[in-house]
N, C-alpha and C positions, 0 to 999 in steps of 0.2 A: 307878337314875338313868339317864335317857336324854338325850343331848345331840345336837342336830341343827343344823347350820349351813345357811344358805341365802343367796341374794343374789349369788352369784358370777356371772361371765360374762365376756364380751369387752368391753373398753373401749378407748378411744383415749387417748393422752396428754392430760392436762388434764381428763379426765372425772371424774365423781364416782360412786362406788358405795357403797351401804350394805349391809353384811352383817348378818345376824340370827343369833342363837343362841337356840334354844328348849330349855329344860331341863324335863324332866317327871319325874314319879315322885319328887318330893322336896318336903319342906315347909320346908327350911332355906335356900331360894334367897336370901332377903333378907340372910342372915347371912354369906354366903360370898363371897369374892373371885372374880371372873371374869377370865380371861385370854384374850387372842387371841394365837395364834402363827401363823407361816407357814413354809413350806418351799418354797424355789425349787428348780428342777431342778438336781441336782448339789450342792446346798448342805445344810448342817445346818439343822434346825429352829431358828427363833429366836423369842424373845418379842417381840411387837410392842407390846402395850398391856395394861394391867390396870386394874381398878376395884375398890376396896374396897366394903364395905357403905356405903350412901348417907350414913349419919350421920357417917361418917369423912371424907367429902369428900376422898378421895384417889384420884388417877389417876396413872399412869406411862406414858411412851411411850419407845420406842427413838428414838435420835437420828435415825435414817433416816426416821422418819415424823412427828416432832414438828412441830407447826404445820400438818400436813396431815390427820392422822387424829384422829378424836374417838371415844372409847369412852363408852358410856352404858348404862344398864340401866333396865328397867321391872319393878319387883318385883311389880306387880299381875298381870303376865302371865308371870312367870318367864322373862324374855327379856333378852338383852344385845345391843348393837349396836356395829358398828364403821363409822363413816362415814369414807370414804376420798376425800378431795378432791385435786385436782391430781395425779392418778395419773401414775406414770412407768413406763416399761418394766421398771425394776428392782423394781417392786411385783408383778410376775408371780410367782405362787406358789399353792400350796394353803394356804388359811387354815383354822385349827382353833380351835375354842372349847374351853376347859378350865375345867370347873367342879368344884372339889373333887377334882381328879385324875381326873375322868371326862371323856373326850374324845369329840368327834363324829368323823364320817368325813371331815370337811373339805369345803370348797367352793372350786372353782378360780377364780382370777382371772387373766385374761390381758390385758395392756396392750400394745397393738400398733397401729401405723398400719395 
């Protein structure tokens, strides 16, 4: 299983970024929960959002991102997404996708004036 994140970059407060997670070399993608985590400089890694298999209609968000971030998945492409709206400087972190305990290398998001 390979997991690769993309879509990070530099943003200003209030901007919107969408991160992508591509999972390859697996046939069970539709059946498995996908999670997004982040780790800010000097902080512990934290769970940001997760999405269950689509027929369970279940997502979860950390309080710090609730109402601003949206997690989704496209099982036809083995991909998951994290749309991050109204970005804040505190959202600065490396964001990681976790699929069945397989992790990508992360994508860096920096929110700054």
